[in-house]
N, C-alpha and C positions, 0 to 999 in steps of 0.2 A: 858438764852436760846440764845446763840450767833447765832445759825443758823436762828432762827425766827427773831431776830433783824436785821441780815444782809439781809434776804429776804424782810423785811418790808422797809428797806432803799432802796434796789434795786427797789422795786415796786414804791416808791415815786419818785425816780429819773427817772424811766421810764415814769410815768405819767406826771412829769414836762417836760420831753423832748418831749413827745407826744403833750402836750398843746402848747409848744413853736413852734413845727413844724406846728401845726394847725393854730396858730396865724400868723406865717410867710407866710403860704400858703394863709390865708384869706386876708392878706394885700400885696399880691404879686403885684409888680408894673406892671408886664405883664398883670395881670388880670384887673388892673385899666385901662391900655391902651386899652385892648379889650372892656371894657365897653364903653369907649369914642368912639371907632370905630363903635361899633354897634349902639350906640345912634345917631351918625352922619349919618349912613346909614338910620336909621328909620326916622330921621328928613328930610333927603333928599327926601325920598319917600313921606313923608307927604306934602312937599311944591311943589314938582315937577310933581306929577301925578294928574289926575282928582280926585276930592274929593270922588266920589263914588267908585273909584278903590283903595283907600288907604288900605282898609282891605285886598284886594287880594295881593297888594304889600308886606304888612307886613307878610302875610301868606307865600309868597315865601321866604322872608328873614328868617322866622322861620324854614322852611324846610331846608334851607341852613345851619342855625346855628346848628340844631340837627345832620346834616350830618358831619359838622366839629367837633362837640363834640365827635362823634363816631370815626372819622378817627384820630384825634389828641389826643384822650383820655384826653380832658380838660373839667372839670366839669363846668367851667365858661360859656362856650357857651350853655350848657344845661340850666343853670340858666337864661341866657338871652332869650333863646327860650321860657321858661315858662313865664317869665315876659311879653314877647311880645304877647303870647297867651292871657294873661289877657287884654292887651291893645286892641287886636283884638275883643274880646268879648264885652268890654265896648264900643268901637267905633261902632261896629255893632248894638248894642242895641240902642245907643243914636242917631245915624245918619242914618244907612242903613235900620233899621227895623221900629223904632217908630217915626222918624220925621226928620226934617231938621236940618242942622248944623248952628251954630252961624256965621260961616264964609261964608256961602252960602246964597245968597239972595233968598227969597221965601220959600215956603214949599216943600222941595225936599224930595223924597223918593228913596231909593236904589232899584236897579233892582234885580229881582229874580235870574238872571243868575250870577251876581257878588257874591251874597251870596252863591250860590251853588258852584262856583269855589273856594271861600274861604274855605268852609267846606271840599271840596275834597282835597285841598292842605294840610289842617291840618290832615285829615285822611291818606294821603299819608305818613306822618311821623310815623305812627304806627309801621311798621316793624322795623324802626330804634329805636323807643322808647322801644320796647320789648328787643332788644339787649342791650340797655343801662341799662335796669332794671336788667338784669343778671350781668352786670358789677359792679353795685353799690349795689348789694344785701347784701354783707357782710360788707360793709364799714360803719363806724360811720357817722351818719347824725345828725346835730344839727343846731340851729339858723336859719339863712336865708335859708339854704338848706332844712330844714324840712318844713319851711313855703312855699317854692316853690315846695314841693312834688318831690324832686329830686329822691327819691327811687321809685316813682311810675309814671314815665313819660308816661306810656301807658294809665293811667287814665286821665291825662291832655289832651292828644291828642285824646282821645275818647269822653269824656264828653263835651268838648268845641264845636266840630263840630256837635255833636248830638243835643246839646241844641240850637245851631244856626239854624240847619235844622228844628227842631220842631217849633221854634218860627217863622221862615220864612214861613213855611207852613201855620201856623195859621194866619199870617198877610197879606201874599201876594197872597195866592191861593184862587180860587173861593170857597165860603163857602160850596158849595155842594160837593167839593172834599177834604175838610180838613180831615174828618174822614177816608176816603179811603186812603189818602196819609199817615196819621199817622199809619194806620194798616199795610201798606206795609213797612213803616220804622221800625215798631216794629218787623215784621217777619225778616227783614234783620239784625236787631240788635241781635235778638236771634240766628240766624244762625252764626253770627260772634262770639257771645259768646260761642257757641258750638265748633266752629272751633279753637278758641284760648284758650279755657278752662278758661274763666273768668266769675265768678259768677256775678260780678257787671254788666257786659254787658247783661247777660241773664235777670237779674232782671229789668234792664232798658227797655228791649224789652217787658217784661210782663207788666210793668207799662204803657207803651204806648198802648198796646192792651187793658188793663183795662180802660184806659182813653177813648179809642174809644167806648167801651161798655157803659160807663157812659154817654158819649156825645150823643150816639144814644138814650138812654132811656130818657135823660133830654131834648134834643133839636131836634135831627135829625128826630125822628119818627113823630114829630108834625109840623116841619117847612120846611123840605126839600120838593122839588118838587117830583112828583111821580117817574120820571126816576132816579133822583139822589138818592132817598131813596132806590129803588130796587137795583141799582148798588152798593150802599154802603153796604146794607145788604148781598148781594151775595158775594162780594169780602171779606168783613170782616169775614163772616161765613167760607169761604174757608180758610182764613188765620188762624183762630182759629182751624179749623180742622187739618190743616197742622202742626201747633205747637203741638197739642195733639198727632198726629201720631208720630212726632219726639220724643217727650218725652216718648211715650209708647214703641217705638221700641228700643230706646237707654236708657231705664230706668236705667239700672245698671251703664252705663257710666255716665249718668247725676247725679245719686246718689253719685258716687265717686267724681265727680267734685263739688257737693254741700257740 
């Protein structure tokens, strides 16, 4: 079967050439220089700005990196943006939310405004992330790119700020306003999920609302002051009613999205 043999040889040659091209792209000196440049900028921000503002500086750099990845069509900058998002989350948890830094004397805690600015900067990258998702939709993803979720950048730039906002509310806000704030956040997340047609976003919003209901039953109904308890019940009830109306009115559209 000469035709079959020739096609098999051609296929092996094509796979070998594709692997060589992928390896050469992976070890591109330009990418290595880009990594060194971004690492230098991140280190400069770490050592030159106030410790509590480091996460905001890194979030600004992340937004710039994803914009460059879109404009120059270079995947390496998106990889760096995702790695920096992981650094932002780790530093936020270790220093800005739960406690003081090893490099800062005393028991210092980050301000609510700094954490809010950081989350807002990460969310601002979402439109760019959606455009990059369509660009990498059909491309082969393996190795480090798969680990960094290159094919799903809109998930990285959604869940990181939502997680930071949720934990910030829990740790920094008045206990009487935590459930209320989580309820508002849940409604906003559901609306965003309906707007951009993302099931994971909507499920996250429903999880936040369920968390609010569970917190009310377990804690708020017994420990909150009278004014806070009534305010929480009224606002959360209105939020749940709004979500129910949205799902009822747009039931067919939601069913198609699910």
